[in-house]
LUMMI-190680 format. One record per residue: residue number from 1; residue in one letter; z, y, x of N, C-alpha, C in turn. Coordinates in steps of 0.05 Angstrom, whole numbers, plus 5000, padded with zeros to 4 digits. Each point is the difference from the previous one (the first is absolute). Layout:
<rs>
(NUM,A,(Z,Y,X),(Z,Y,X),(Z,Y,X))
...
</rs>
This chain:
<rs>
(1,M,(6365,2693,3124),(4997,4980,5019),(5019,5009,5026))
(2,G,(5003,4981,5015),(5013,5004,5028),(4985,5019,5015))
(3,V,(5013,5019,5015),(4990,5016,5019),(4983,4982,5021))
(4,G,(4977,5008,5007),(4984,4988,5018),(4988,4973,4988))
(5,H,(4995,4998,4976),(4992,4975,4988),(4980,4988,5014))
(6,Y,(4980,5014,5013),(4977,4985,5011),(5003,4998,5035))
(7,E,(5023,5009,5008),(5004,5000,5027),(4996,4972,5014))
(8,N,(5007,4979,4982),(4998,4974,5013),(4974,4989,4996))
(9,F,(4981,5014,4993),(4970,4995,5000),(4990,5013,5025))
(10,P,(4987,4990,5018),(4983,5018,5020),(4978,5015,4986))
(11,V,(4998,5025,5006),(4983,5021,4986),(4975,5001,5014))
(12,A,(4978,4993,4992),(4970,5002,5012),(5009,4994,5033))
(13,S,(5010,4977,5002),(5009,4993,5024),(4975,4998,5022))
(14,L,(5005,5008,5028),(4979,4995,5019),(4995,4970,5002))
(15,L,(5017,4980,4989),(4992,4972,5003),(4975,4996,4982))
(16,L,(4996,5018,4980),(4978,4995,4980),(4972,5004,5010))
(17,P,(4982,4987,4994),(4973,5007,5006),(4993,5032,4990))
(18,S,(4987,5013,5016),(4998,5030,5000),(4984,5003,4970))
(19,E,(4984,4985,4989),(4986,5004,4977),(5017,5001,4973))
(20,L,(5027,4983,5007),(5015,4998,4976),(5023,5020,5004))
(21,R,(5003,5015,5020),(5027,5017,5002),(4995,5024,4979))
(22,Q,(4978,5012,4996),(4998,5019,4978),(5007,4993,4971))
(23,P,(4987,4976,4991),(5009,4998,4973),(5027,4985,4997))
(24,V,(5010,4989,5020),(5031,4995,4998),(5017,5024,5002))
(25,E,(4993,5021,5014),(5014,5025,5003),(4999,5013,4973))
(26,V,(4978,4998,4986),(4998,5013,4970),(5019,4985,4982))
(27,I,(5000,4975,5002),(5016,4980,4983),(5030,5011,5002))
(28,Y,(5008,5006,5027),(5026,5006,5005),(5008,5028,4989))
(29,R,(4982,5018,5005),(5004,5027,4988),(4999,5001,4976))
(30,F,(4984,4984,4981),(5004,4998,4975),(5029,4994,4989))
(31,A,(5009,4973,5014),(5024,4991,4992),(5025,5018,5006))
(32,R,(4997,5017,5026),(5022,5015,5006),(4998,5025,4981))
(33,S,(4978,5011,4996),(5000,5023,4981),(5011,4995,4973))
(34,A,(4992,4979,4990),(5012,4990,4973),(5028,4993,5003))
(35,D,(5010,4991,5021),(5029,4991,5003),(5017,5028,5006))
(36,D,(4986,5017,5009),(5013,5027,5004),(5006,5010,4973))
(37,F,(4979,5003,4982),(5004,5009,4973),(5021,4987,4988))
(38,A,(5001,4975,4997),(5024,4987,4987),(5029,5009,5017))
(39,D,(4996,5006,5023),(5028,5004,5014),(5010,5031,5000))
(40,E,(4983,5017,4990),(5003,5030,5004),(5024,5004,4981))
(41,G,(5026,5002,5015),(5025,5006,4984),(5003,5026,4987))
(42,D,(4982,5020,5009),(5007,5026,4989),(4984,5004,4974))
(43,D,(4980,4977,4995),(4983,5006,4974),(5015,4981,4982))
(44,P,(5001,5011,4973),(5006,4983,4979),(4981,4974,4996))
(45,P,(5013,4981,4991),(4985,4975,4994),(4971,5005,4985))
(46,E,(5005,5016,4983),(4971,5001,4983),(4979,5014,5016))
(47,T,(5009,5016,5019),(4979,5013,5019),(4990,4980,5022))
(48,R,(5016,4980,5011),(4992,4981,5017),(4985,4978,4983))
(49,L,(5006,4996,4979),(4981,4981,4984),(4973,5010,4993))
(50,R,(5000,5028,4993),(4973,5013,4997),(4983,5001,5027))
(51,K,(5012,5005,5021),(4983,4998,5025),(4990,4970,5004))
(52,L,(5015,4979,4994),(4993,4975,5005),(4973,4993,4977))
(53,N,(5005,5010,4975),(4983,4995,4981),(4976,5014,5005))
(54,D,(4999,5024,5015),(4974,5012,5011),(4987,4984,5021))
(55,F,(5018,4988,5017),(4987,4983,5019),(4982,4977,4990))
(56,R,(5018,4989,4979),(4983,4978,4986),(4976,5008,4986))
(57,A,(4999,5022,4989),(4974,5009,4986),(4977,5006,5022))
(58,Q,(5012,5010,5021),(4980,5006,5023),(4989,4972,5011))
(59,L,(5011,4978,4997),(4985,4973,5007),(4973,4997,4990))
(60,S,(4996,5011,4973),(4975,4996,4987),(4987,5026,5005))
(61,A,(5013,5028,5004),(4986,5021,4999),(5011,5016,5023))
(62,P,(4992,4994,5024),(5015,5016,5026),(4993,5030,4999))
(63,A,(5021,5014,5006),(4996,5028,5004),(5012,5008,5024))
(64,E,(5022,4991,5010),(5014,5007,5026),(4986,4985,5021))
(65,P,(5001,5013,5026),(4986,4987,5022),(5010,4970,5005))
(66,L,(5027,4997,4999),(5009,4975,5005),(4990,4979,4977))
(67,L,(5001,5009,4977),(4989,4978,4980),(4971,4995,5002))
(68,R,(4986,5025,5010),(4970,4993,5005),(4999,4981,5022))
(69,E,(5015,5000,5022),(4999,4979,5023),(5009,4971,4989))
(70,V,(5013,5002,4982),(5009,4972,4986),(4980,4990,4989))
(71,S,(4984,5015,4983),(4979,4997,4984),(4978,4985,5017))
(72,K,(4994,5012,5023),(4979,4996,5020),(5009,4970,5011))
(73,I,(5024,4996,5008),(5005,4975,5013),(5000,4975,4980))
(74,I,(5007,5007,4976),(4998,4982,4976),(4973,4991,4995))
(75,R,(4980,5017,5005),(4972,4998,4993),(4988,4982,5027))
(76,E,(5007,5006,5021),(4989,4990,5024),(5008,4972,5006))
(77,H,(5028,4995,4993),(5013,4978,5008),(5004,4976,4973))
(78,E,(4993,5015,4978),(5003,4982,4975),(5030,4996,4997))
(79,L,(5011,5020,5002),(5033,4997,4996),(5006,5000,4969))
(80,P,(5017,4983,4992),(5013,4997,4970),(5013,5028,4993))
(81,V,(4990,5013,4985),(5014,5028,4987),(5029,4992,4990))
(82,A,(5000,4975,4989),(5030,4992,4990),(5022,5001,5017))
(83,L,(4993,4993,5024),(5019,5000,5023),(5010,5027,5004))
(84,F,(4986,5020,4998),(5010,5028,5008),(5015,5011,4974))
(85,A,(4992,4987,4977),(5016,5005,4976),(5026,4983,4995))
(86,D,(5002,4982,5015),(5023,4986,5003),(5018,5014,5014))
(87,L,(4996,5011,5024),(5015,5017,5015),(5011,5025,4984))
(88,L,(4986,5012,4986),(5009,5025,4983),(5018,4988,4978))
(89,D,(4995,4976,4992),(5016,4989,4979),(5031,4998,5012))
(90,A,(5000,4992,5027),(5026,4993,5012),(5014,5026,5005))
(91,F,(4986,5022,5010),(5012,5023,5005),(5007,5013,4975))
(92,A,(4987,4998,4979),(5010,5013,4976),(5026,4989,4989))
(93,Q,(5002,4971,5003),(5026,4986,4995),(5023,5011,5016))
(94,D,(4997,5009,5026),(5018,5007,5012),(5009,5024,4995))
(95,V,(4986,5017,4984),(5009,5027,4991),(5027,4994,4980))
(96,T,(4998,4980,4985),(5014,4995,4977),(5023,4976,5002))
(97,K,(4991,4982,5016),(5015,4976,5002),(5017,4998,5029))
(98,K,(5027,4997,4997),(5017,5002,5024),(5018,4974,5004))
(99,R,(4996,4982,4983),(5017,4973,5001),(4983,4977,4992))
(100,Y,(5005,4974,5015),(4983,4978,4994),(5019,4977,4992))
(101,A,(4996,4993,4976),(5020,4979,4993),(4999,4973,5016))
(102,N,(4977,4992,5008),(4999,4976,5015),(4973,4999,5022))
(103,F,(5002,4979,5016),(4975,5001,5018),(4973,4996,4986))
(104,A,(5003,4990,4977),(4973,5000,4987),(4989,5025,4993))
(105,E,(5016,5020,4995),(4997,5026,4991),(4987,5011,5027))
(106,L,(5015,5002,5024),(4993,5008,5022),(4974,4988,5011))
(107,S,(4996,4976,4996),(4975,4986,5014),(4976,5016,4986))
(108,E,(5003,5004,4973),(4979,5008,4984),(4992,5032,5009))
(109,Y,(5021,5013,5010),(4999,5027,5010),(4985,4999,5026))
(110,C,(5008,4979,5018),(4985,4996,5024),(4972,4991,4997))
(111,R,(4993,4986,4978),(4971,4991,4997),(4984,5024,4993))
(112,R,(5011,5025,4991),(4985,5022,4995),(5000,5022,5021))
(113,S,(5025,5001,5014),(5004,5022,5019),(4989,4995,5026))
(114,A,(5001,4972,5009),(4995,4994,5025),(4973,4981,5006))
(115,N,(4998,4980,4983),(4980,4974,5000),(4971,5016,4998))
(116,P,(4998,5019,4984),(4974,5013,5003),(4987,5010,5025))
(117,V,(5021,5011,5014),(4992,5007,5028),(4987,4979,5015))
(118,G,(5015,4975,5004),(4991,4977,5013),(4973,4989,4988))
(119,R,(4997,5001,4975),(4977,4991,4988),(4975,5016,5006))
(120,L,(5005,5027,4998),(4977,5020,5007),(4993,4998,5028))
(121,L,(5018,4992,5018),(4993,4992,5029),(4981,4976,5000))
(122,L,(5007,4983,4988),(4986,4973,4996),(4971,5006,4989))
(123,Y,(4996,5015,4983),(4975,5008,4993),(4984,5013,5021))
(124,L,(5013,5015,5013),(4985,5015,5024),(4990,4980,5021))
(125,F,(5021,4982,5001),(4993,4975,5021),(4980,4979,4992))
(126,K,(4996,5003,4971),(4978,4980,4988),(5015,4972,5000))
(127,R,(5028,4998,4995),(5012,4978,5001),(5018,4998,4971))
(128,T,(4988,4988,4981),(5011,5006,4971),(5004,4971,4985))
(129,S,(5008,4983,5017),(5007,4970,4987),(5026,5002,4989))
(130,D,(5005,4982,4980),(5028,5002,4987),(5016,4995,5022))
(131,S,(5000,4980,5017),(5026,4993,5019),(5001,5028,5021))
(132,D,(4977,5013,5003),(5006,5024,5017),(5019,5022,4984))
(133,F,(4989,5000,4977),(5016,5021,4979),(5025,4992,5002))
(134,R,(5009,4974,4993),(5028,4991,5001),(5015,5007,5024))
(135,A,(4991,4994,5024),(5010,5006,5023),(5008,5029,5004))
(136,S,(4979,5017,4994),(5003,5029,5003),(5022,5010,4979))
(137,D,(5000,4988,4976),(5020,5010,4978),(5031,4993,5013))
(138,A,(5000,4974,5015),(5027,4994,5012),(5009,5021,5018))
(139,I,(4980,5006,5021),(5006,5017,5020),(5009,5030,4989))
(140,C,(4979,5010,4984),(5007,5026,4986),(5027,5003,4987))
(141,S,(5003,4982,4980),(5024,5000,4991),(5026,5000,5015))
(142,A,(4996,4981,5021),(5022,4999,5021),(5005,5026,5015))
(143,L,(4979,5012,5003),(4999,5027,5015),(5015,5021,4982))
(144,Q,(4992,5000,4972),(5015,5018,4981),(5029,4994,5001))
(145,L,(5007,4974,4999),(5028,4991,4998),(5013,5012,5023))
(146,I,(4992,4996,5026),(5009,5012,5023),(5006,5025,5001))
(147,N,(4983,5018,4988),(5002,5030,4997),(5021,5004,4981))
(148,F,(5002,4985,4980),(5024,5006,4982),(5024,4994,5013))
(149,W,(5005,4979,5015),(5024,4994,5012),(5009,5020,5025))
(150,Q,(4978,5008,5015),(5007,5019,5019),(5006,5028,4987))
(151,D,(4992,5009,4976),(5005,5024,4987),(5019,5001,4977))
(152,L,(5019,4978,5002),(5016,5000,4978),(5018,5026,4995))
(153,D,(5007,5008,5025),(5018,5022,5001),(4982,5029,4993))
(154,V,(4980,4999,5010),(4985,5025,4999),(4991,5001,4969))
(155,D,(4991,4982,4986),(4992,5000,4975),(5026,5006,4980))
(156,Y,(5023,4987,5007),(5018,5009,4980),(5013,5027,5005))
(157,A,(4999,5007,5024),(5010,5027,5005),(4979,5021,4989))
(158,K,(4974,4995,4999),(4980,5020,4990),(5000,5004,4969))
(159,D,(5000,4976,4987),(4998,5003,4972),(5013,4977,4982))
(160,R,(5021,4987,5016),(5012,4982,4989),(4984,4972,4989))
(161,R,(4980,4996,5016),(4985,4978,4996),(5009,4971,5013))
(162,V,(4999,4983,4985),(5009,4973,5014),(4980,4977,4996))
(163,Y,(4987,4990,5018),(4981,4979,4998),(5012,4972,5002))
(164,L,(5026,4999,5008),(5010,4972,4998),(5003,4990,4970))
(165,P,(4995,4975,4995),(5002,4990,4974),(5026,5001,4992))
(166,Q,(5000,5006,4971),(5034,5011,4994),(5009,4971,4994))
(167,D,(4988,4977,4992),(5014,4977,4996),(5011,4988,5025))
(168,E,(4983,5005,5024),(5010,4988,5025),(5023,5020,5014))
(169,M,(5001,5022,4993),(5019,5019,5008),(5031,4988,4987))
(170,A,(4996,4992,4970),(5022,4991,4986),(5009,4971,5014))
(171,R,(4979,4983,5006),(5007,4977,5009),(5017,4996,5028))
(172,F,(4993,5020,5015),(5013,5005,5026),(5025,5018,5001))
(173,G,(5006,5010,4976),(5022,5016,5001),(4993,5029,5012))
(174,V,(4978,5010,4999),(4993,5028,5010),(4996,5016,4974))
(175,S,(5012,5023,5003),(4993,5024,4980),(4988,5020,5011))
(176,E,(4993,5020,4982),(4989,5026,5013),(5019,5016,5018))
(177,R,(5025,4993,4999),(5019,5012,5014),(4996,4995,5030))
(178,H,(4989,4977,5005),(4994,4992,5028),(4980,5021,5013))
(179,L,(4977,5008,4982),(4983,5017,5009),(5012,5030,5002))
(180,A,(5013,5006,4977),(5013,5029,5001),(5018,5007,5025))
(181,D,(5017,4980,5007),(5023,5001,5017),(4987,4987,5028))
(182,K,(4981,4993,5000),(4985,4985,5030),(5021,4974,5008))
(183,I,(5004,4985,4980),(5019,4979,5005),(4983,4975,5013))
(184,C,(5007,4991,5022),(4986,4978,5012),(5022,4977,5003))
(185,D,(5010,4991,4980),(5018,4975,5000),(4985,4974,4997))
(186,D,(5015,4978,4997),(4991,4971,5002),(4980,4994,4976))
(187,A,(5010,5015,4977),(4982,4996,4974),(4969,5013,5007))
(188,W,(5007,5026,5009),(4970,5012,5009),(4987,4985,5020))
(189,R,(5011,4992,5022),(4984,4984,5018),(4991,4974,4992))
(190,A,(5014,4987,4981),(4986,4973,4986),(4977,5008,4985))
(191,L,(5004,5023,4980),(4976,5006,4987),(4974,5008,5018))
(192,M,(5007,5015,5020),(4977,5011,5019),(4987,4974,5013))
(193,A,(5017,4981,5011),(4993,4976,5013),(4980,4984,4981))
(194,F,(5005,5001,4977),(4984,4984,4978),(4971,5018,4998))
(195,Q,(5003,5025,4997),(4975,5014,4998),(4984,5000,5026))
(196,V,(5012,5001,5024),(4983,4997,5024),(4984,4976,5003))
(197,D,(5017,4976,4995),(4992,4972,4997),(4974,5001,4987))
(198,R,(5003,5010,4974),(4979,4996,4982),(4975,5012,5006))
(199,A,(5003,5027,5011),(4979,5016,5009),(4985,4983,5026))
(200,R,(5015,4991,5019),(4993,4989,5020),(4983,4972,4995))
(201,S,(5009,4987,4978),(4990,4974,4992),(4971,5008,4986))
(202,L,(5003,5021,4990),(4973,5010,4983),(4976,5007,5019))
(203,M,(5011,5018,5021),(4983,5008,5021),(4988,4977,5015))
(204,L,(5014,4977,5007),(4992,4978,5014),(4982,4984,4984))
(205,S,(5003,5000,4971),(4982,4984,4985),(4974,5010,5001))
(206,G,(4993,5024,5006),(4975,5012,5000),(4988,5005,5028))
(207,A,(5016,4995,5023),(4994,5005,5025),(4977,4988,5012))
(208,H,(4993,4975,4989),(4975,4985,5009),(4974,5020,4995))
(209,L,(5004,5015,4981),(4976,5023,4999),(4991,5011,5027))
(210,G,(5021,5009,5015),(4992,5013,5022),(4983,4981,5019))
(211,G,(5004,4974,5002),(4984,4983,5016),(4975,4991,4986))
(212,R,(4996,5007,4977),(4975,4991,4987),(4980,5023,5004))
(213,L,(5008,5025,5001),(4981,5019,5000),(4994,5007,5030))
(214,P,(4974,5006,5004),(4985,5002,5028),(5010,5021,5014))
(215,G,(5001,5001,5031),(5002,5022,5012),(5019,5020,4999))
(216,R,(4991,5021,5000),(5022,5027,4999),(5012,5000,4970))
(217,I,(4983,4993,4984),(5012,5001,4972),(5024,4982,4995))
(218,G,(4999,4973,5012),(5021,4985,5000),(5025,5008,5017))
(219,L,(4992,5013,5025),(5022,5010,5016),(5014,5021,4982))
(220,E,(4985,5018,4987),(5015,5022,4983),(5017,4990,4983))
(221,I,(4995,4978,4986),(5016,4986,4983),(5024,4987,5011))
(222,R,(4998,4991,5020),(5022,4982,5015),(5018,5026,5008))
(223,A,(4988,5020,5009),(5017,5023,5012),(5019,5009,4974))
(224,T,(4986,5001,4979),(5015,5011,4977),(5020,4978,4993))
(225,I,(4995,4974,5003),(5022,4982,4991),(5023,5001,5018))
(226,Q,(4993,5001,5026),(5023,4999,5023),(5015,5028,4999))
(227,G,(4986,5025,4988),(5018,5022,4999),(5019,4997,4978))
(228,G,(4992,4989,4974),(5019,4996,4980),(5024,4978,5008))
(229,L,(4990,4981,5014),(5025,4980,5006),(5018,5013,5020))
(230,R,(4989,5017,5018),(5018,5014,5019),(5019,5020,4984))
(231,I,(4992,5011,4979),(5024,5019,4985),(5018,4979,4989))
(232,L,(4993,4979,4988),(5017,4979,4990),(5021,4995,5022))
(233,D,(4988,4994,5025),(5018,4992,5022),(5020,5024,5006))
(234,K,(4994,5025,4998),(5016,5020,5004),(5022,5005,4976))
(235,I,(4991,4996,4977),(5021,4998,4980),(5025,4977,5005))
(236,E,(4989,4979,5009),(5019,4979,5006),(5017,5004,5023))
(237,R,(4989,5015,5018),(5016,5004,5024),(5021,5024,4998))
(238,A,(4995,5016,4977),(5016,5021,4994),(5020,4993,4979))
(239,R,(5001,4970,4997),(5016,4989,4982),(4998,5010,4971))
(240,Y,(4978,5006,4996),(4989,5009,4966),(5012,5032,4999))
(241,D,(5011,5014,5019),(5009,5026,4995),(4977,5019,4999))
(242,V,(4986,5000,4982),(4974,5019,4997),(5006,5030,4992))
(243,F,(5025,5003,4997),(5013,5027,4995),(5003,5018,5024))
(244,R,(5008,4990,5024),(5007,5017,5022),(4978,5007,5018))
(245,R,(4980,4980,4998),(4975,5003,5015),(4976,4983,4991))
(246,R,(4980,5018,4989),(4979,4989,4987),(4984,4983,5018))
(247,P,(4994,4973,4997),(4987,4980,5016),(4969,5009,4999))
(248,K,(4989,5006,5025),(4972,5010,4997),(4986,4987,5028))
(249,L,(4975,5000,5002),(4990,5000,5024),(4996,5024,5018))
(250,G,(5007,4996,5024),(5001,5018,5019),(4976,4998,5024))
(251,A,(5002,5017,5021),(4978,4998,5018),(5003,4972,5018))
(252,L,(5025,4995,5003),(5005,4974,5014),(4994,4974,4986))
(253,D,(5000,5003,4974),(4991,4975,4987),(4972,4992,4999))
(254,W,(4984,5020,4998),(4970,4996,4999),(4988,4977,5023))
(255,P,(5010,5004,5021),(4989,4979,5022),(5006,4977,4993))
(256,L,(5023,4991,4991),(5010,4977,4988),(4986,4991,4977))
(257,V,(4997,5017,4982),(4984,4993,4974),(4971,4991,5007))
(258,F,(4986,5013,5021),(4972,4995,5009),(5002,4974,5014))
(259,L,(5018,5000,5016),(4999,4972,5016),(5002,4975,4983))
(260,R,(5020,5002,4981),(5002,4978,4980),(4980,4999,4985))
(261,A,(4981,5019,4990),(4977,5000,4985),(4973,4984,5018))
(262,V,(5001,5006,5024),(4980,4988,5017),(5008,4973,5003))
</rs>
């Protein structure tokens, strides 16, 4: 996965009600720990997969402190174990799969790598309608795509991973030489404009969730949405050159994100 895969999700934010911060923090620690196993470049693939399989086994028979905490919040908040397993499936896929033929493949990956986080939060919030789940899935998949686009250079340099759909690269006349040589020409900009527009449209299609959820929970969701949209704005302002400066949120961005969320 891209470096900082979860940075676009506020982690146990002070915007959340105090009683939910601890279970949210456990969910993120679980996701980050498993993500780290998948991304540990010094370990051979079989070692990384073994660590992920051990995590999976501990979902039903926890031994490590973190997995005992996960088991506790699963019991206390009636969280579906399958959503934690989906995350592990996505991380295991990252160990072996480095190319995506089309957007359908990429969307399926997002369904397991990002959407479970949003759904787990909705279970904590006691908001589990189909419409809430659909909106959350749109937001989380958009956040995952945004992370892909801000980390295209990092992912390729690290382990030659490419999340851009292969058929869309071909359609826009972009090859992996663009990534290898950091070429930001008209073909690259056209492809990236297409990806940014799609991520923004997906995000906005679920944005109404932030208005439906009450109080600080809704504010947390709106801040998350605005943070993702802000990164897309930065990619556009850089004229899609994600090679020379990774677009990310800085200290000066957060006041604007919060103001827009309010």
